[in-house]
N, C-alpha and C positions, 0 to 999 in steps of 0.2 A: 430573164427573158430567154437568153441563149440556152440555159439549161432546160427550160420548159420546152423549147423547140426541139432539143436533142432527145429528151425523154419521151415526149409525145410522138416524135417522128419514129423512134425505135419501137415503141409499142404498136403503132399503126403498121409499120413495115413488117414487123415480126408476125403480127396477127394475120395480115393479108397473105404473106408469103407462106406461112405454115399451113394455112387452110387451102391455099392454091396447090401446093405441092405436098399434101399430106401423104405420108408413106414413102416419099422419095427423098431419102436422107442425103443422097449424093448431091442434090441441088444445093442444099445448105452448105456442104463442103466447098462447092464451086464458088459460092458467094464469098466465103472467107478469102479465097484465092483472088477473086475479082476485086475485093476491097483492097487487098494488099497491093495489087498491081496498079490500080487506079490512084489510090491515095499516095503511094510513094512516088509515082510518076508525076502526078499533079503537084505534089510538094516540091519535088526537084525543080521543075520549071518555074514554080512560084518563087522559090528562094533566089533564082537567078535574076529576077526582075523586080521583086517586091521592094527592095531597098531604095529604089528610085522614086517611090511614090509615098505620100503621106498615109499613115495607117488609117485615118478616118475615111479616106477615099477608097482604100482597099476593102474596108469592112462594108461600106455602103454598096460597093460593086458586088461583093459576095452575097449580101442579103437581097439585092435586087435580082440577081440571077436565081437565088433560092426561091423567091416568090413566084417568078415566072415558071420555073420547073415544077414547083409544088402544084400549081393550078393545072398545069398540063397533065401531071400524073393522076390527079383526081379524075379528069376526063378519060384518060386511058384505062384506068382501073374500072371505072363505071361501064366502059364498053368491053370489059373482059379481054383486053389485049394482053396476051400471055407474057410477052417480053417486058411489059410494064412492071410486073411484080418483082422480077429480079433486078431490073434497072432501078426501081425505087429503093430496093434494099441497099444497093451500092451507093446510090446518090445520097441517101440519108446519112450514111457513114462518112462520105466525103464532105458533106456540108458540116456535119458535127466536128470533124477533124479541123477544118478550116476555121470554124467559129471559135473553137477553144484556143488554138495557138494565136489567132488574131486578137482574141480578147486579152490574153495575158501579155502580148506584145504591146497592145494599146495601153494597158494598165501600167506597164513598166515605163512607157514613155511619158505618161502623165504624172507619175509619182516618183519622188526621190526615195532613198532608202529609209529615211526616218518616217516619212508618210506611209510607206508600204508596210513597215512593221506595225504601225498603229492601226491601219484600216483593212488589211487584207483578210484578217480573220472574219471581220464583219461582212466583207464582200463575199467570202466563201460561204457564209451562212445563207446568203441570198440564193445560191445555187441549190443548197440542201432543202430550203423551204420550198423552192420551185418543184423539186422532186416529190416532196410530200403533197403539194397542192395538185400537181398533174396526176400523180399516181392514185391519189384518193378520189379524184373526180372523173377519171377517164371512163370508168365503167358506166356511170350515169350519163355522161356526155355522149357516149356511143349510142346508148338507148334513145336519148333525146334527139340526136341528129339523124338517127335511122340507119346509117351505114358507117362502118369504122373509118373508111377513107375520108369522110367529111370532117374528121378531126383535123385533117391537114389544113382546112380553112383557118383554124385557130392558129396553126403555125404561121400561116401567111400574115395574119393580123399582128402576131408577136414580132415578126420580122419587120413589118412596116413601122411599128413603134420603136424598134431598135435603130432603124435608119434615122428617125427623127431625133432620137437621143444622141446618136453619134454625130449627126450634122450639127446639132446645137453645141456639143462639146468641141467639135472641130473648130468652130468659130471662136469659142470662148478661150480655147487653149492652143491657138494656131501656132504661137511661137514655140511652145514645147514640142508639138508634133513635128514641126519643121526641122528640129534638131536631128531627128532620126533619118532624114532624107539624105541619101548619098548622091553626090554629083555624078552625072553619067560619064564624065571624063576624069580620070585619076591622074595625079602627078606621079612621076617615077617614085617619089618617096612613099606616097600612099599605096602604090602598087606593091612596093617591097614589103610594107607593113601588112598588107593583105595576104601576101604569100607566106609571111612568117607566122600568120595566125592559122595556117592550115593544120588540121588535127589528123593524126593517124591513130585510130583506135587500137590497131594491132601492135603498135610500137610503144604505147603508154600503158603499162600494166594496170594502174589504178583505173584508168578510163575503160580498159578492156573488161575488168571485173564488173564495172557498172553496166556496160553494154551487155555482158553475158546475163546479168541479173534481170535487166529489162527484157531481154529476149525470152528468158525462162518465164517471167511474169506473164507475158502476152501469149505464150504458148499455152500455159496452164489456164488462164482466164478465158481464152477462146475455146478450149476444149470443154471447160465447165459450162460456158454459155451455150455451146452446142447441145450438151447433154440436157441442160435445163429446158431448152426449147423443144427438143425431141420428146422428152418424157412428159412435159406439160401438154404438148399438142396430142400425144397419145391418150392421156388420161382425161383431158378436157376437150370435147369435140365441138362445143358451141362457140362460134367466133366471139360473141359478145362476152360470154363467161371467161373465155381465154384472155381477152383484152383486160377484163376486170381483174383476173388473177395476176397477170403481169403488172397491172397498176398497183395491186395490193403489195406485191413484193417490192416494187420500186419505192412506194410511198412509205412503207413501214421500215424496211431495212436500208433502203437508199436515202430515206428522209429522216424518220424519227431517230433511228439508231445513229445515223451519220451526224445528225445535229447534236446529239448527246456527246459523241466522241469528239466532235469538232470543238465544242464549247467547254467540256469538262475534262476529258481524258487526254487529248492529243498533246497539249503543252506539258502536262505532268509526265507523260510517258517519255517524251523526247528529252526532257531534262534528266530523267532517270537513266535512259540508255537509248541512243539512236538505233543500235543494232538489235535490241530486244523489240523495239517498235517495228523494225524491218521484218522480224521473224514471225510476227503475229499472223499476218495474212497467209504465208505459205503453210504455217502450222494448221490453221483452220481448214484450208482447202485440202490439205493432205489427210487430215483426220476425217473430214466429211466424205472424201472419196473412199476411205477404208470402210466407213459406215455404209456407204452405198453398195460396196461389194458384199458386205456381210448381211445386209438386211434381206429377209425373205420377200420375194416379189408379191406374194398374196397377202402380206400383213397390212393391216389398216392402222394408221396413226393419226389422231386428231381429225378423224373423218375423211382422211385422204389416203391414197395408196402410199405405203411406206417408201418405195423408191422415189416418188415425187417429193415426199418430205425430206429425204436424204439429200437429193440434188438441190432442193430449194435452200437447204442449210448452206451448201457450198456457194450457191449464187448469192445468198443473203450476206455471207461473209465477205464475198467480193464487193458487193454494193456498199456494205457498212464500213469496211476498212481500207479499200484501195484508194478512195478519193479523200480520205481523211488522214489517218495515222501513217499509212504507207507512203502516200504522195509527199506528205510533209517531211518524212524522214529521208526520202530520195532527194528532195531539193537540198537538204543539208549536206548530202554527199558531194555536191558540186562546189561547196564553199572552199575547200583546199586548192582547187584548180587555179592556175594563173588567169587573172581577169582577161588577158588577151585571147585566150582560147576557150574560156568558159561558155560564152554564148554560142560559139560555133559547135562545140562539143554537144551542147544540149540540142541544137538544131539537127545535128546528124543522128543522134540517138532517138529523138522524138519523131523526126520526120522521115527517117529511113529504117532504122533498126526495128521500131515498133511494127509498122505495116508489113515489113518483109517477113517477120516471124509470125504475124497473123496468117500470112500466106503459107508459111511452113506448116502451121496448124491445119490449114485446109488440106494440104497433101497428106498429113497424118490421118485426118478423118476420111479421106478418100481410100487410103490403104486399109483402114479399119473396116470401112463399109464393104469393100471387096472381100475381105476375110470373112465377114459375117454372111454375105450372100453366097460365098463358096462353101459355107458350112465348116470352115476350118476352126472358127471359134463359135461357141454356143450363144454368146451375147456380145455384140459389138459395143453396146453402151457400157457394159461392165469392163470390157477391155480398155476403154478410154479411162475409166477410173484407175485401173492398174498403171496406165501410162502417167496419169496425173500424179499418182503416189510416188512413182520413181522420180519424175521431174521435180516434184515438190521437195523431196529429200535433197536433190541436187541444188535446188534453189537455196535451201537452208545452209548447205555447205559453202555456196558462193558468198553468202553473207559473212561467213566466218573469214573467207579470203579477203573480202572488202575491209573488214574490221582491222585486219593486220596491216593492210596498205594505208588505211585511214590514219592509224595511230602513228605510222612512221612517215 
């Protein structure tokens, strides 16, 4: 359900935003910066207080707020309120970020390590099947409902069902969930233990390499995401057809291919080599970017413009590999860390490093857009592919550095 909400929300917000600001690429750059500022700030304040409350209560609150805002946004978009389109873009990303880290925190509190190893693969398949179902049906649902924004009503229903499930589980597993609640008053011994668990990314070489890799990942995938949206909106002008195309990419590559790799390939690749598994995604994104640079703009492939095919390959690689093989390999990198600092390290990297470097990507896109408008570069979209190629190679070199630290 959470994955359905996130995928449906992103398809709706991307379609509405790209059609509202067609031709204004700077607005999309500002959205990445806005997402970075809001998500990192909200996460910072959330982590300051969240440990004082049970996770089921926090999730229920998040979804309740989500339902209210989703319904408000439908009304604002219907009335063509300009600010609503950019606000919806940022809100969907904020909601998705909170849903995902709350979901995994909830899961970790409910399961012990033996249970987690047994069932998390099955749970992960639920998210992939949701991507397939939403992506495959979104085009027909948009036609049936009449307006793309009405798909958000489906999101509201999914959030209501999530609340019912979480409340039921909260009552059933109250004692397990209560263990994660921290008292609002700490003893001197507890305060000293908390101070000892502080993590400095810059002073821990192995953690620094992980943080650098995560930073490079999110710069590259954000730049590729931008290219995909810009090229798709340029080539497909009808809003319902654009939503259907986004749905096709999410369902086939984020669904069918991801399910295959999750069930068949991931465990085998990880057993063979963690570091080869980490290298698959940057290799695919780098090669796809080189292909995008080389392909003639007037060439037609598979009934589509060749540049759209090239950038769809990059986006598809991201959808198929990032949330399966790449994510699983990254989680294994945290295993050598001291248990006292492991959870805090992950919180810092996931809650702060990721959104900050999404914002860095936004500034890169602003600079590229200005170069294009000033006529300094002939194609700002191709310049992005050159940047992705350079960062992709740096990403592969960082994996080599992580491997050395991991082994020692």
